[in-house]
A tleap script that builds the chain and sets N, CA, C and O, in Angstrom:
source leaprc.protein.ff14SB
mol = sequence {
  NMET GLY ARG ALA GLY LYS ALA LEU LYS GLN
  VAL LEU GLU ASN TYR ASP ILE THR GLN ASN
  ARG LEU ALA VAL GLU MET GLY ILE SER ARG
  SER SER VAL HIE ARG TRP VAL TYR GLU ILE
  GLY ASP PRO VAL ALA ASP ALA VAL ILE ASP
  ILE ARG ASP ALA LEU HIE LYS ILE ASN SER
  GLU ALA ALA GLU GLU PHE ILE ARG LEU TYR
  LEU GLY VAL VAL GLY GLU GLU LYS CGLU
}
set mol.1.N position { 0.851 -1.017 -0.144 }
set mol.1.CA position { 0.116 0.206 0.030 }
set mol.1.C position { 0.703 1.186 -0.100 }
set mol.1.O position { 1.835 1.051 -0.566 }
set mol.2.N position { 0.281 2.469 0.204 }
set mol.2.CA position { 0.782 3.537 -0.326 }
set mol.2.C position { 1.485 4.482 0.841 }
set mol.2.O position { 1.175 4.254 2.010 }
set mol.3.N position { 2.248 5.340 0.598 }
set mol.3.CA position { 3.255 6.040 1.711 }
set mol.3.C position { 2.313 6.958 2.056 }
set mol.3.O position { 2.867 7.915 2.597 }
set mol.4.N position { 1.137 7.089 1.982 }
set mol.4.CA position { 0.163 8.119 2.906 }
set mol.4.C position { -0.049 7.406 3.969 }
set mol.4.O position { 0.377 7.972 4.976 }
set mol.5.N position { -0.559 6.338 4.173 }
set mol.5.CA position { -1.011 5.782 5.267 }
set mol.5.C position { 0.254 5.660 6.469 }
set mol.5.O position { 0.053 5.772 7.678 }
set mol.6.N position { 1.482 5.426 5.877 }
set mol.6.CA position { 2.555 5.189 6.733 }
set mol.6.C position { 2.560 6.821 7.292 }
set mol.6.O position { 2.263 7.123 8.448 }
set mol.7.N position { 2.904 7.671 6.377 }
set mol.7.CA position { 3.120 8.904 6.946 }
set mol.7.C position { 1.987 9.730 7.944 }
set mol.7.O position { 2.221 10.543 8.838 }
set mol.8.N position { 0.783 9.252 7.491 }
set mol.8.CA position { -0.473 9.787 8.328 }
set mol.8.C position { -0.253 8.839 9.892 }
set mol.8.O position { -0.284 9.456 10.957 }
set mol.9.N position { -0.062 7.491 9.873 }
set mol.9.CA position { 0.255 6.576 11.118 }
set mol.9.C position { 1.359 7.417 12.021 }
set mol.9.O position { 1.214 7.867 13.158 }
set mol.10.N position { 2.566 7.486 11.100 }
set mol.10.CA position { 3.647 8.197 12.011 }
set mol.10.C position { 3.256 9.832 12.882 }
set mol.10.O position { 3.540 10.219 14.015 }
set mol.11.N position { 2.624 10.375 11.940 }
set mol.11.CA position { 2.291 11.744 12.447 }
set mol.11.C position { 1.108 11.826 13.647 }
set mol.11.O position { 1.275 12.407 14.719 }
set mol.12.N position { 0.050 11.218 13.297 }
set mol.12.CA position { -0.755 10.714 14.430 }
set mol.12.C position { 0.049 10.420 15.643 }
set mol.12.O position { -0.177 11.112 16.636 }
set mol.13.N position { 0.885 9.564 15.701 }
set mol.13.CA position { 1.407 9.042 16.613 }
set mol.13.C position { 2.888 10.360 17.156 }
set mol.13.O position { 3.112 10.499 18.358 }
set mol.14.N position { 3.470 10.930 16.417 }
set mol.14.CA position { 4.148 11.681 16.909 }
set mol.14.C position { 3.339 12.951 17.521 }
set mol.14.O position { 3.671 13.237 18.672 }
set mol.15.N position { 2.390 13.707 16.969 }
set mol.15.CA position { 1.950 14.675 17.567 }
set mol.15.C position { 0.329 14.243 18.359 }
set mol.15.O position { -0.720 14.882 18.437 }
set mol.16.N position { 0.709 12.936 18.840 }
set mol.16.CA position { -0.758 12.417 19.659 }
set mol.16.C position { -1.740 12.922 19.180 }
set mol.16.O position { -2.261 13.767 19.907 }
set mol.17.N position { -2.390 12.680 17.887 }
set mol.17.CA position { -3.485 12.514 17.486 }
set mol.17.C position { -4.165 11.915 17.405 }
set mol.17.O position { -3.612 10.902 16.977 }
set mol.18.N position { -5.524 11.652 17.552 }
set mol.18.CA position { -6.354 10.378 17.225 }
set mol.18.C position { -7.109 10.376 16.194 }
set mol.18.O position { -7.730 11.364 15.804 }
set mol.19.N position { -7.123 9.298 15.680 }
set mol.19.CA position { -7.737 8.663 14.483 }
set mol.19.C position { -9.175 9.590 14.334 }
set mol.19.O position { -9.518 9.932 13.202 }
set mol.20.N position { -10.023 9.994 15.555 }
set mol.20.CA position { -11.299 10.252 15.561 }
set mol.20.C position { -10.994 11.379 15.389 }
set mol.20.O position { -11.475 11.950 14.410 }
set mol.21.N position { -9.979 12.182 16.383 }
set mol.21.CA position { -10.129 13.945 16.123 }
set mol.21.C position { -9.724 14.250 14.654 }
set mol.21.O position { -10.051 15.383 14.300 }
set mol.22.N position { -9.238 13.679 13.940 }
set mol.22.CA position { -8.896 14.048 12.410 }
set mol.22.C position { -10.077 13.703 11.828 }
set mol.22.O position { -10.664 14.521 11.120 }
set mol.23.N position { -10.559 12.498 12.040 }
set mol.23.CA position { -11.915 12.019 11.319 }
set mol.23.C position { -12.801 13.094 11.590 }
set mol.23.O position { -13.289 13.436 10.513 }
set mol.24.N position { -13.236 13.782 12.514 }
set mol.24.CA position { -14.019 14.549 13.105 }
set mol.24.C position { -13.742 16.078 12.236 }
set mol.24.O position { -14.526 16.843 11.675 }
set mol.25.N position { -12.339 16.102 12.415 }
set mol.25.CA position { -12.302 17.534 11.721 }
set mol.25.C position { -12.209 17.632 10.214 }
set mol.25.O position { -12.204 18.659 9.535 }
set mol.26.N position { -12.115 15.965 9.688 }
set mol.26.CA position { -12.321 16.371 8.105 }
set mol.26.C position { -13.683 16.020 7.709 }
set mol.26.O position { -14.059 16.067 6.538 }
set mol.27.N position { -14.500 15.629 8.798 }
set mol.27.CA position { -15.939 15.347 8.716 }
set mol.27.C position { -16.261 13.982 8.020 }
set mol.27.O position { -17.343 13.874 7.441 }
set mol.28.N position { -15.514 13.091 8.040 }
set mol.28.CA position { -15.959 11.398 7.893 }
set mol.28.C position { -15.908 10.669 9.110 }
set mol.28.O position { -15.931 11.039 10.284 }
set mol.29.N position { -15.829 9.492 8.549 }
set mol.29.CA position { -16.092 8.277 9.676 }
set mol.29.C position { -14.453 8.234 10.087 }
set mol.29.O position { -13.508 8.639 9.409 }
set mol.30.N position { -14.432 7.635 11.365 }
set mol.30.CA position { -13.201 7.138 11.634 }
set mol.30.C position { -12.608 5.858 11.267 }
set mol.30.O position { -11.503 5.418 11.586 }
set mol.31.N position { -13.534 5.319 10.533 }
set mol.31.CA position { -13.251 4.133 9.832 }
set mol.31.C position { -12.392 4.145 8.644 }
set mol.31.O position { -11.519 3.309 8.411 }
set mol.32.N position { -12.758 5.351 7.761 }
set mol.32.CA position { -11.828 5.824 6.897 }
set mol.32.C position { -10.401 6.058 7.378 }
set mol.32.O position { -9.497 5.400 6.862 }
set mol.33.N position { -10.125 6.990 8.376 }
set mol.33.CA position { -9.160 7.001 8.932 }
set mol.33.C position { -8.540 5.877 8.913 }
set mol.33.O position { -7.656 5.575 8.111 }
set mol.34.N position { -9.001 5.146 9.859 }
set mol.34.CA position { -8.309 3.516 10.322 }
set mol.34.C position { -7.599 3.314 9.338 }
set mol.34.O position { -6.372 3.406 9.334 }
set mol.35.N position { -8.739 2.828 7.810 }
set mol.35.CA position { -8.097 2.086 6.538 }
set mol.35.C position { -6.894 2.496 6.163 }
set mol.35.O position { -6.089 1.757 5.597 }
set mol.36.N position { -6.586 4.247 6.578 }
set mol.36.CA position { -5.495 4.395 5.796 }
set mol.36.C position { -4.589 4.411 6.481 }
set mol.36.O position { -3.496 4.394 5.916 }
set mol.37.N position { -4.619 4.452 8.098 }
set mol.37.CA position { -3.511 4.242 8.865 }
set mol.37.C position { -2.713 3.063 8.921 }
set mol.37.O position { -1.511 2.995 9.177 }
set mol.38.N position { -3.710 1.908 8.586 }
set mol.38.CA position { -3.043 0.464 8.464 }
set mol.38.C position { -3.318 -0.066 7.531 }
set mol.38.O position { -3.734 -1.222 7.464 }
set mol.39.N position { -3.072 0.944 6.324 }
set mol.39.CA position { -2.812 0.392 4.912 }
set mol.39.C position { -3.992 -0.254 4.165 }
set mol.39.O position { -3.636 -0.621 3.045 }
set mol.40.N position { -5.224 -0.496 4.420 }
set mol.40.CA position { -6.147 -1.325 3.847 }
set mol.40.C position { -6.387 -0.849 2.709 }
set mol.40.O position { -6.516 -1.456 1.646 }
set mol.41.N position { -6.458 0.404 2.949 }
set mol.41.CA position { -6.627 1.352 1.573 }
set mol.41.C position { -6.011 2.726 1.434 }
set mol.41.O position { -5.569 3.270 2.446 }
set mol.42.N position { -5.945 3.355 0.205 }
set mol.42.CA position { -5.200 4.716 0.284 }
set mol.42.C position { -6.106 5.719 0.196 }
set mol.42.O position { -7.145 5.322 -0.331 }
set mol.43.N position { -6.124 6.866 0.505 }
set mol.43.CA position { -6.946 8.088 0.379 }
set mol.43.C position { -6.656 8.385 -1.186 }
set mol.43.O position { -5.593 8.147 -1.760 }
set mol.44.N position { -7.559 8.828 -1.631 }
set mol.44.CA position { -7.317 9.502 -3.097 }
set mol.44.C position { -6.670 10.732 -2.958 }
set mol.44.O position { -6.419 11.210 -1.851 }
set mol.45.N position { -6.317 11.402 -4.263 }
set mol.45.CA position { -5.339 12.575 -4.325 }
set mol.45.C position { -6.174 13.383 -3.284 }
set mol.45.O position { -5.830 13.398 -2.102 }
set mol.46.N position { -7.527 14.208 -3.834 }
set mol.46.CA position { -8.392 14.867 -3.309 }
set mol.46.C position { -8.251 14.536 -1.377 }
set mol.46.O position { -7.929 15.365 -0.526 }
set mol.47.N position { -8.602 13.120 -1.168 }
set mol.47.CA position { -8.276 12.944 0.810 }
set mol.47.C position { -7.151 13.345 1.155 }
set mol.47.O position { -7.016 13.693 2.328 }
set mol.48.N position { -6.144 13.408 0.347 }
set mol.48.CA position { -4.691 13.513 1.098 }
set mol.48.C position { -4.412 15.187 1.103 }
set mol.48.O position { -3.588 15.676 1.876 }
set mol.49.N position { -5.081 15.886 0.288 }
set mol.49.CA position { -5.123 17.676 0.539 }
set mol.49.C position { -6.000 17.868 1.770 }
set mol.49.O position { -5.681 18.706 2.614 }
set mol.50.N position { -7.314 16.969 1.928 }
set mol.50.CA position { -7.993 17.075 2.955 }
set mol.50.C position { -7.746 16.963 4.304 }
set mol.50.O position { -8.301 17.638 5.171 }
set mol.51.N position { -6.687 15.882 4.531 }
set mol.51.CA position { -5.754 15.228 5.595 }
set mol.51.C position { -5.002 16.359 5.931 }
set mol.51.O position { -5.112 16.862 7.049 }
set mol.52.N position { -4.048 16.931 4.851 }
set mol.52.CA position { -3.491 18.165 4.906 }
set mol.52.C position { -3.852 19.691 5.720 }
set mol.52.O position { -3.295 20.485 6.479 }
set mol.53.N position { -4.938 19.544 5.136 }
set mol.53.CA position { -5.824 20.985 5.956 }
set mol.53.C position { -6.558 20.764 7.290 }
set mol.53.O position { -6.693 21.591 8.192 }
set mol.54.N position { -7.004 19.510 7.250 }
set mol.54.CA position { -7.681 18.992 8.864 }
set mol.54.C position { -6.241 19.247 9.659 }
set mol.54.O position { -6.168 20.207 10.426 }
set mol.55.N position { -5.170 18.426 9.476 }
set mol.55.CA position { -4.133 18.395 10.438 }
set mol.55.C position { -3.702 19.661 10.751 }
set mol.55.O position { -3.329 19.877 11.904 }
set mol.56.N position { -3.678 21.045 9.450 }
set mol.56.CA position { -3.094 21.768 10.092 }
set mol.56.C position { -4.042 22.564 10.825 }
set mol.56.O position { -3.663 23.509 11.517 }
set mol.57.N position { -5.279 22.232 10.714 }
set mol.57.CA position { -6.263 23.012 11.838 }
set mol.57.C position { -5.893 22.383 13.020 }
set mol.57.O position { -6.199 23.146 13.937 }
set mol.58.N position { -5.394 21.387 13.444 }
set mol.58.CA position { -5.428 20.398 14.744 }
set mol.58.C position { -3.637 20.934 14.980 }
set mol.58.O position { -3.535 21.408 16.111 }
set mol.59.N position { -2.686 20.956 14.445 }
set mol.59.CA position { -1.381 21.233 14.529 }
set mol.59.C position { -0.469 21.658 13.231 }
set mol.59.O position { -0.012 20.697 12.612 }
set mol.60.N position { -0.237 22.580 12.878 }
set mol.60.CA position { 0.384 23.191 11.611 }
set mol.60.C position { 1.501 22.489 11.309 }
set mol.60.O position { 1.827 22.090 10.191 }
set mol.61.N position { 2.253 22.307 12.637 }
set mol.61.CA position { 3.627 21.450 12.560 }
set mol.61.C position { 3.245 19.760 11.943 }
set mol.61.O position { 3.956 19.095 11.189 }
set mol.62.N position { 2.196 19.449 12.411 }
set mol.62.CA position { 1.825 18.094 11.972 }
set mol.62.C position { 1.453 17.958 10.504 }
set mol.62.O position { 1.771 16.938 9.893 }
set mol.63.N position { 0.778 18.965 9.908 }
set mol.63.CA position { 0.467 19.228 8.783 }
set mol.63.C position { 1.894 19.164 7.740 }
set mol.63.O position { 2.038 18.625 6.643 }
set mol.64.N position { 2.677 19.811 8.435 }
set mol.64.CA position { 3.723 20.288 7.521 }
set mol.64.C position { 4.811 18.805 7.365 }
set mol.64.O position { 5.541 18.546 6.408 }
set mol.65.N position { 4.584 17.847 8.863 }
set mol.65.CA position { 5.368 16.815 8.689 }
set mol.65.C position { 4.770 15.613 7.779 }
set mol.65.O position { 5.416 14.768 7.159 }
set mol.66.N position { 3.424 15.754 7.862 }
set mol.66.CA position { 2.803 14.984 6.789 }
set mol.66.C position { 3.030 14.881 5.244 }
set mol.66.O position { 3.127 13.882 4.530 }
set mol.67.N position { 3.091 16.319 4.920 }
set mol.67.CA position { 3.422 16.233 3.616 }
set mol.67.C position { 4.987 16.164 3.548 }
set mol.67.O position { 5.313 15.703 2.454 }
set mol.68.N position { 5.879 16.410 4.196 }
set mol.68.CA position { 7.341 16.108 4.273 }
set mol.68.C position { 7.636 14.554 3.984 }
set mol.68.O position { 8.428 14.060 3.181 }
set mol.69.N position { 6.625 13.848 5.019 }
set mol.69.CA position { 6.860 12.269 5.105 }
set mol.69.C position { 5.960 11.724 3.772 }
set mol.69.O position { 6.089 10.533 3.490 }
set mol.70.N position { 5.154 12.460 3.037 }
set mol.70.CA position { 4.367 11.953 2.092 }
set mol.70.C position { 5.121 11.998 0.765 }
set mol.70.O position { 5.318 11.008 0.059 }
set mol.71.N position { 5.538 13.282 0.483 }
set mol.71.CA position { 6.069 13.014 -0.501 }
set mol.71.C position { 7.791 13.091 -0.816 }
set mol.71.O position { 8.524 13.146 -1.803 }
set mol.72.N position { 7.918 13.057 0.620 }
set mol.72.CA position { 9.629 12.663 0.708 }
set mol.72.C position { 10.372 14.015 0.783 }
set mol.72.O position { 9.814 15.111 0.851 }
set mol.73.N position { 12.105 13.728 0.756 }
set mol.73.CA position { 12.729 15.015 0.737 }
set mol.73.C position { 12.889 15.560 -0.526 }
set mol.73.O position { 13.919 15.252 -1.125 }
set mol.74.N position { 12.129 16.274 -1.044 }
set mol.74.CA position { 12.345 17.428 -2.034 }
set mol.74.C position { 13.879 17.932 -2.359 }
set mol.74.O position { 14.540 18.699 -1.659 }
set mol.75.N position { 14.328 17.238 -3.738 }
set mol.75.CA position { 15.490 17.280 -4.008 }
set mol.75.C position { 16.520 16.238 -3.616 }
set mol.75.O position { 17.723 16.406 -3.815 }
set mol.76.N position { 15.950 15.045 -2.994 }
set mol.76.CA position { 16.956 13.900 -2.510 }
set mol.76.C position { 17.225 12.999 -3.784 }
set mol.76.O position { 16.423 12.472 -4.555 }
set mol.77.N position { 18.517 12.990 -3.759 }
set mol.77.CA position { 19.062 12.406 -4.814 }
set mol.77.C position { 19.076 10.644 -4.346 }
set mol.77.O position { 19.403 10.069 -3.308 }
set mol.78.N position { 18.621 10.235 -5.492 }
set mol.78.CA position { 18.762 8.777 -5.955 }
set mol.78.C position { 20.137 7.712 -5.930 }
set mol.78.O position { 21.134 8.021 -6.582 }
set mol.79.N position { 20.109 6.821 -5.365 }
set mol.79.CA position { 21.423 6.269 -5.305 }
set mol.79.C position { 21.168 5.135 -6.464 }
set mol.79.O position { 22.073 4.365 -6.784 }
savepdb mol mol.pdb
quit
């Protein structure tokens, strides 16, 4: 599965944000967040933006870290 779930799981743990809090902020069910966190399914592109926006409302640093982890380090050289 995808990078979004791994990034989301790490950010939720690092910033002590519950799946339920993110789901409420996004206006979706907690089960949707659960599926992403445990990589049962990947969020669509629009949902990635919604995740970022919701995280930003909760903690702007968490939103920045989510995008950084999701996209990887810009300019990172491949070996």
